[in-house]
LUMDRENZA-318644 format. One record per residue (C-alpha): x, y, z; residue in one letter. Coordinates in nm, 3 decimals. Layout:
REM residues N
east=X	north=Y	up=Z	resn=A
...
//
This chain:
REM residues 301
east=0.001	north=0.006	up=-0.001	resn=X
east=0.103	north=0.374	up=-0.033	resn=X
east=-0.015	north=0.700	up=0.040	resn=X
east=-0.129	north=0.793	up=-0.286	resn=X
east=-0.494	north=0.739	up=-0.251	resn=X
east=-0.499	north=0.933	up=0.009	resn=X
east=-0.325	north=1.217	up=-0.150	resn=X
east=-0.564	north=1.206	up=-0.443	resn=X
east=-0.826	north=1.244	up=-0.244	resn=X
east=-0.696	north=1.538	up=-0.060	resn=X
east=-0.571	north=1.710	up=-0.406	resn=X
east=-0.959	north=1.659	up=-0.517	resn=X
east=-1.079	north=1.824	up=-0.202	resn=X
east=-0.847	north=2.126	up=-0.262	resn=X
east=-0.948	north=2.142	up=-0.641	resn=X
east=-1.319	north=2.092	up=-0.591	resn=X
east=-1.444	north=2.221	up=-0.248	resn=X
east=-1.169	north=2.497	up=-0.198	resn=X
east=-1.138	north=2.585	up=-0.539	resn=X
east=-0.759	north=2.604	up=-0.558	resn=X
east=-0.610	north=2.699	up=-0.884	resn=X
east=-0.425	north=2.455	up=-1.112	resn=X
east=-0.091	north=2.599	up=-1.032	resn=X
east=-0.145	north=2.552	up=-0.654	resn=X
east=-0.269	north=2.217	up=-0.680	resn=X
east=0.053	north=2.127	up=-0.895	resn=X
east=0.255	north=2.275	up=-0.593	resn=X
east=0.070	north=2.065	up=-0.353	resn=X
east=0.115	north=1.751	up=-0.568	resn=X
east=0.504	north=1.808	up=-0.576	resn=X
east=0.549	north=1.870	up=-0.226	resn=X
east=0.316	north=1.567	up=-0.105	resn=X
east=0.528	north=1.352	up=-0.349	resn=X
east=0.846	north=1.428	up=-0.124	resn=X
east=0.630	north=1.312	up=0.168	resn=X
east=0.518	north=0.994	up=-0.002	resn=X
east=0.836	north=0.889	up=-0.138	resn=X
east=0.986	north=0.939	up=0.225	resn=X
east=0.700	north=0.702	up=0.379	resn=X
east=0.780	north=0.454	up=0.113	resn=X
east=1.149	north=0.445	up=0.178	resn=X
east=1.129	north=0.416	up=0.525	resn=X
east=0.862	north=0.146	up=0.510	resn=X
east=0.535	north=0.324	up=0.656	resn=X
east=0.223	north=0.160	up=0.549	resn=X
east=0.061	north=0.521	up=0.464	resn=X
east=0.003	north=0.849	up=0.676	resn=X
east=-0.201	north=0.643	up=0.916	resn=X
east=0.137	north=0.467	up=1.038	resn=X
east=0.304	north=0.788	up=1.117	resn=X
east=0.359	north=0.929	up=1.456	resn=X
east=0.453	north=1.262	up=1.572	resn=X
east=0.815	north=1.173	up=1.622	resn=X
east=0.816	north=1.055	up=1.280	resn=X
east=0.721	north=1.393	up=1.134	resn=X
east=1.000	north=1.546	up=1.344	resn=X
east=1.220	north=1.282	up=1.152	resn=X
east=1.061	north=1.398	up=0.852	resn=X
east=1.175	north=1.754	up=0.906	resn=X
east=1.543	north=1.644	up=0.980	resn=X
east=1.535	north=1.447	up=0.650	resn=X
east=1.431	north=1.751	up=0.458	resn=X
east=1.692	north=1.987	up=0.593	resn=X
east=1.996	north=1.758	up=0.643	resn=X
east=1.955	north=1.420	up=0.467	resn=X
east=1.774	north=1.482	up=0.164	resn=X
east=1.964	north=1.528	up=-0.148	resn=X
east=1.946	north=1.800	up=-0.233	resn=X
east=1.847	north=1.964	up=0.112	resn=X
east=1.586	north=2.218	up=0.126	resn=X
east=1.599	north=2.574	up=0.203	resn=X
east=1.383	north=2.674	up=0.533	resn=X
east=1.121	north=2.838	up=0.321	resn=X
east=1.083	north=2.500	up=0.110	resn=X
east=1.048	north=2.295	up=0.438	resn=X
east=0.795	north=2.521	up=0.569	resn=X
east=0.596	north=2.485	up=0.239	resn=X
east=0.607	north=2.100	up=0.223	resn=X
east=0.542	north=2.090	up=0.604	resn=X
east=0.215	north=2.289	up=0.510	resn=X
east=0.116	north=2.051	up=0.251	resn=X
east=0.161	north=1.785	up=0.498	resn=X
east=-0.028	north=1.920	up=0.774	resn=X
east=-0.306	north=1.993	up=0.542	resn=X
east=-0.309	north=1.609	up=0.435	resn=X
east=-0.314	north=1.494	up=0.806	resn=X
east=-0.587	north=1.720	up=0.907	resn=X
east=-0.802	north=1.630	up=0.615	resn=X
east=-0.784	north=1.272	up=0.675	resn=X
east=-0.843	north=1.313	up=1.038	resn=X
east=-1.161	north=1.525	up=0.951	resn=X
east=-1.261	north=1.276	up=0.702	resn=X
east=-1.248	north=1.000	up=0.959	resn=X
east=-0.974	north=0.817	up=0.735	resn=X
east=-0.717	north=0.885	up=1.053	resn=X
east=-0.827	north=0.856	up=1.396	resn=X
east=-0.616	north=1.143	up=1.516	resn=X
east=-0.422	north=1.436	up=1.344	resn=X
east=-0.045	north=1.365	up=1.448	resn=X
east=0.055	north=1.669	up=1.268	resn=X
east=-0.146	north=1.900	up=1.494	resn=X
east=0.159	north=2.017	up=1.716	resn=X
east=0.415	north=1.993	up=1.425	resn=X
east=0.571	north=2.340	up=1.391	resn=X
east=0.777	north=2.444	up=1.086	resn=X
east=1.124	north=2.582	up=1.109	resn=X
east=1.107	north=2.955	up=1.194	resn=X
east=1.124	north=3.170	up=0.872	resn=X
east=1.350	north=3.487	up=0.864	resn=X
east=1.187	north=3.802	up=0.764	resn=X
east=1.226	north=3.878	up=0.390	resn=X
east=1.124	north=4.203	up=0.256	resn=X
east=0.973	north=4.201	up=-0.098	resn=X
east=1.226	north=4.301	up=-0.374	resn=X
east=1.139	north=4.616	up=-0.568	resn=X
east=1.330	north=4.807	up=-0.831	resn=X
east=1.304	north=5.185	up=-0.877	resn=X
east=1.061	north=5.374	up=-1.102	resn=X
east=1.369	north=5.463	up=-1.327	resn=X
east=1.469	north=5.082	up=-1.338	resn=X
east=1.084	north=5.012	up=-1.440	resn=X
east=1.084	north=5.276	up=-1.710	resn=X
east=1.423	north=5.130	up=-1.870	resn=X
east=1.271	north=4.786	up=-1.839	resn=X
east=0.976	north=4.855	up=-2.043	resn=X
east=1.160	north=5.082	up=-2.279	resn=X
east=1.370	north=4.759	up=-2.348	resn=X
east=1.047	north=4.635	up=-2.505	resn=X
east=1.028	north=4.883	up=-2.771	resn=X
east=0.989	north=4.763	up=-3.139	resn=X
east=0.708	north=4.695	up=-3.407	resn=X
east=0.781	north=4.322	up=-3.394	resn=X
east=0.459	north=4.109	up=-3.253	resn=X
east=0.656	north=3.988	up=-2.951	resn=X
east=0.801	north=4.312	up=-2.881	resn=X
east=0.426	north=4.471	up=-2.891	resn=X
east=0.311	north=4.183	up=-2.676	resn=X
east=0.588	north=4.196	up=-2.422	resn=X
east=0.580	north=4.581	up=-2.392	resn=X
east=0.165	north=4.524	up=-2.317	resn=X
east=0.243	north=4.229	up=-2.068	resn=X
east=0.505	north=4.423	up=-1.866	resn=X
east=0.277	north=4.744	up=-1.871	resn=X
east=-0.013	north=4.542	up=-1.726	resn=X
east=0.195	north=4.358	up=-1.477	resn=X
east=0.319	north=4.692	up=-1.330	resn=X
east=0.016	north=4.877	up=-1.386	resn=X
east=-0.219	north=4.656	up=-1.189	resn=X
east=0.013	north=4.433	up=-0.989	resn=X
east=-0.112	north=4.104	up=-1.146	resn=X
east=0.053	north=3.794	up=-1.063	resn=X
east=0.195	north=3.624	up=-1.352	resn=X
east=-0.066	north=3.350	up=-1.353	resn=X
east=-0.338	north=3.611	up=-1.336	resn=X
east=-0.186	north=3.831	up=-1.652	resn=X
east=-0.133	north=3.540	up=-1.872	resn=X
east=-0.456	north=3.406	up=-1.760	resn=X
east=-0.656	north=3.719	up=-1.904	resn=X
east=-0.909	north=3.670	up=-2.173	resn=X
east=-0.963	north=3.979	up=-2.428	resn=X
east=-1.310	north=4.021	up=-2.260	resn=X
east=-1.177	north=4.064	up=-1.921	resn=X
east=-1.072	north=4.419	up=-2.052	resn=X
east=-1.385	north=4.553	up=-1.903	resn=X
east=-1.356	north=4.898	up=-2.056	resn=X
east=-1.087	north=5.160	up=-2.127	resn=X
east=-1.020	north=5.212	up=-1.755	resn=X
east=-1.060	north=4.859	up=-1.571	resn=X
east=-0.956	north=4.507	up=-1.589	resn=X
east=-1.058	north=4.186	up=-1.446	resn=X
east=-0.852	north=3.970	up=-1.275	resn=X
east=-0.893	north=3.610	up=-1.131	resn=X
east=-0.676	north=3.557	up=-0.839	resn=X
east=-0.610	north=3.266	up=-0.612	resn=X
east=-0.908	north=3.036	up=-0.539	resn=X
east=-1.068	north=3.199	up=-0.843	resn=X
east=-1.140	north=3.504	up=-0.672	resn=X
east=-1.243	north=3.808	up=-0.889	resn=X
east=-1.139	north=4.161	up=-0.851	resn=X
east=-1.154	north=4.474	up=-1.075	resn=X
east=-0.852	north=4.712	up=-1.099	resn=X
east=-0.786	north=5.009	up=-1.285	resn=X
east=-0.593	north=5.007	up=-1.590	resn=X
east=-0.354	north=5.329	up=-1.623	resn=X
east=-0.316	north=5.511	up=-1.960	resn=X
east=0.024	north=5.355	up=-2.018	resn=X
east=-0.070	north=5.000	up=-1.995	resn=X
east=-0.420	north=5.073	up=-2.193	resn=X
east=-0.226	north=5.249	up=-2.482	resn=X
east=0.037	north=4.948	up=-2.489	resn=X
east=-0.250	north=4.671	up=-2.455	resn=X
east=-0.435	north=4.868	up=-2.775	resn=X
east=-0.122	north=4.881	up=-2.980	resn=X
east=-0.074	north=4.492	up=-2.911	resn=X
east=-0.448	north=4.411	up=-3.019	resn=X
east=-0.454	north=4.614	up=-3.298	resn=X
east=-0.077	north=4.546	up=-3.453	resn=X
east=0.020	north=4.221	up=-3.326	resn=X
east=-0.239	north=3.973	up=-3.169	resn=X
east=-0.398	north=3.929	up=-3.490	resn=X
east=-0.067	north=3.820	up=-3.649	resn=X
east=-0.011	north=3.568	up=-3.344	resn=X
east=-0.392	north=3.454	up=-3.333	resn=X
east=-0.351	north=3.366	up=-3.720	resn=X
east=-0.083	north=3.114	up=-3.631	resn=X
east=-0.311	north=2.880	up=-3.423	resn=X
east=-0.687	north=2.771	up=-3.324	resn=X
east=-0.904	north=3.036	up=-3.215	resn=X
east=-0.875	north=3.158	up=-2.855	resn=X
east=-1.004	north=3.416	up=-2.627	resn=X
east=-0.665	north=3.457	up=-2.447	resn=X
east=-0.540	north=3.802	up=-2.434	resn=X
east=-0.144	north=3.739	up=-2.450	resn=X
east=-0.049	north=3.476	up=-2.704	resn=X
east=0.264	north=3.307	up=-2.768	resn=X
east=0.431	north=3.245	up=-3.086	resn=X
east=0.242	north=2.969	up=-3.213	resn=X
east=-0.097	north=3.155	up=-3.136	resn=X
east=-0.165	north=2.972	up=-2.812	resn=X
east=-0.206	north=3.129	up=-2.475	resn=X
east=0.105	north=3.231	up=-2.339	resn=X
east=0.284	north=3.015	up=-2.069	resn=X
east=0.426	north=3.137	up=-1.751	resn=X
east=0.799	north=3.033	up=-1.877	resn=X
east=0.724	north=3.276	up=-2.196	resn=X
east=0.647	north=3.557	up=-1.961	resn=X
east=0.961	north=3.484	up=-1.746	resn=X
east=1.181	north=3.483	up=-2.068	resn=X
east=0.998	north=3.806	up=-2.194	resn=X
east=1.073	north=4.003	up=-1.868	resn=X
east=1.443	north=3.867	up=-1.812	resn=X
east=1.528	north=3.945	up=-2.197	resn=X
east=1.407	north=4.287	up=-2.131	resn=X
east=1.602	north=4.309	up=-1.838	resn=X
east=1.928	north=4.201	up=-1.986	resn=X
east=1.866	north=4.452	up=-2.276	resn=X
east=1.805	north=4.709	up=-2.029	resn=X
east=2.147	north=4.644	up=-1.834	resn=X
east=1.948	north=4.597	up=-1.493	resn=X
east=2.168	north=4.447	up=-1.231	resn=X
east=1.897	north=4.321	up=-1.011	resn=X
east=1.719	north=3.986	up=-1.070	resn=X
east=1.396	north=4.082	up=-1.225	resn=X
east=1.103	north=3.833	up=-1.237	resn=X
east=0.746	north=3.904	up=-1.274	resn=X
east=0.669	north=3.934	up=-0.900	resn=X
east=0.941	north=4.180	up=-0.904	resn=X
east=0.694	north=4.420	up=-1.105	resn=X
east=0.406	north=4.331	up=-0.835	resn=X
east=0.633	north=4.417	up=-0.541	resn=X
east=0.719	north=4.756	up=-0.737	resn=X
east=0.360	north=4.815	up=-0.799	resn=X
east=0.285	north=4.805	up=-0.429	resn=X
east=0.586	north=4.989	up=-0.323	resn=X
east=0.552	north=5.274	up=-0.557	resn=X
east=0.187	north=5.302	up=-0.455	resn=X
east=0.263	north=5.322	up=-0.090	resn=X
east=0.547	north=5.575	up=-0.164	resn=X
east=0.325	north=5.802	up=-0.340	resn=X
east=0.077	north=5.807	up=-0.019	resn=X
east=-0.171	north=5.520	up=-0.125	resn=X
east=-0.384	north=5.369	up=0.167	resn=X
east=-0.244	north=4.995	up=0.260	resn=X
east=-0.617	north=4.857	up=0.245	resn=X
east=-0.648	north=5.019	up=-0.101	resn=X
east=-0.331	north=4.834	up=-0.195	resn=X
east=-0.449	north=4.519	up=-0.008	resn=X
east=-0.735	north=4.538	up=-0.264	resn=X
east=-0.543	north=4.606	up=-0.562	resn=X
east=-0.327	north=4.305	up=-0.486	resn=X
east=-0.602	north=4.072	up=-0.374	resn=X
east=-0.450	north=3.994	up=-0.051	resn=X
east=-0.704	north=3.828	up=0.183	resn=X
east=-0.530	north=3.981	up=0.492	resn=X
east=-0.382	north=4.328	up=0.562	resn=X
east=-0.123	north=4.202	up=0.734	resn=X
east=0.059	north=4.054	up=0.381	resn=X
east=0.028	north=4.394	up=0.229	resn=X
east=0.162	north=4.565	up=0.553	resn=X
east=0.509	north=4.405	up=0.469	resn=X
east=0.542	north=4.650	up=0.209	resn=X
east=0.527	north=4.939	up=0.443	resn=X
east=0.854	north=4.814	up=0.582	resn=X
east=1.005	north=4.843	up=0.255	resn=X
east=0.902	north=5.213	up=0.223	resn=X
east=1.023	north=5.264	up=0.584	resn=X
east=1.361	north=5.128	up=0.496	resn=X
east=1.377	north=5.348	up=0.199	resn=X
east=1.283	north=5.669	up=0.409	resn=X
east=1.551	north=5.564	up=0.672	resn=X
east=1.804	north=5.553	up=0.408	resn=X
east=1.706	north=5.865	up=0.257	resn=X
east=1.731	north=6.034	up=0.599	resn=X
east=2.066	north=5.894	up=0.701	resn=X
east=2.212	north=6.021	up=0.374	resn=X
east=2.047	north=6.343	up=0.374	resn=X
east=2.032	north=6.459	up=0.722	resn=X
east=2.352	north=6.642	up=0.867	resn=X
east=2.302	north=6.509	up=1.211	resn=X
east=2.150	north=6.155	up=1.119	resn=X
east=2.462	north=6.009	up=1.188	resn=X
//
C-alpha cells in the first residue's frame, strides 16, 4: 500500500471544495510526492502509520539528509502541505487523530519584497520597444504587470473580454477570486497597440482562443514565456538586479505606498486576503525613508 490514494483524495478536495488554482494543486502534488516518497522509503504503510516523532524525523530529513536539502522556506511549504493532508484525513475519519497538529515548521527569517526603482521600471519597459509582434506583446504584458500589480498567472490567464472598458480590467486571483482593478493610461495604450498590430498576427498561427496574451504559436502565453520576456527585457536594459514577474508586483505595491496610497487600498488591488500581508510593503518604504534620512540629514549619523 502507499499514501497515494489519500493524497489523490486530498488534492480533489483542494480542487473541488476549496477551489484552489491549477498551479497551487501542482505545487501541493509536488510537495506531497516528497512526503509519500519518504514514507515508502521508510516502510510506512501510509500516513496512518506515522507518529508525531516520525514527522520530526521527516523535518530533519528535509533539511539535512535529503539530496538536495531544502531551504527553510521550502521546508515550511512542504510541511504545510503535509499538515493539510493529515488534517483532511482526520476530518474525513480516514485517520483517528491528526498527529501533525503540534508540528511546527522552522521559523522563517523575515524577507522583505524586492522592488526596483521607477527609473528601472521605465528602462525595463523601454527595452521592449519595437514593432515586432513579440515586442508589442511584451510591452503590453509588462505594462499590465506593473500597472495592475497582477500575478503572472493572473496576467497570462486574462482573456480579451476581461478588458472591461478603457479604465478597468478583471483579474482572477487565487481560488478563482475575482477583482476589478484600474488600468492606467500607459498600460491601456500598450494593450491597444498590441491588440491592433500584433495579436491578430499571433492569433493567425493557431486555433481561435479568447486569451489576451498569445505565444509565438498562437496559443495562450505560458508562464515560462512570460518569464523569458521579462528576463530578456532586463538584460537589454542592463539591469543588475534579478527581475521576475513578481518584482513588478512588488514594485507596484511599493511605489503606490511611497506615493501615499492607503494600505487597505493596496490590499484590494493586490488581492490579498489579509492586510497583514500587504503591510510587509510598509516596511520596505520605511527602510527607504530611513536610508534617505541617513544620507541627507546633517545630524543623522
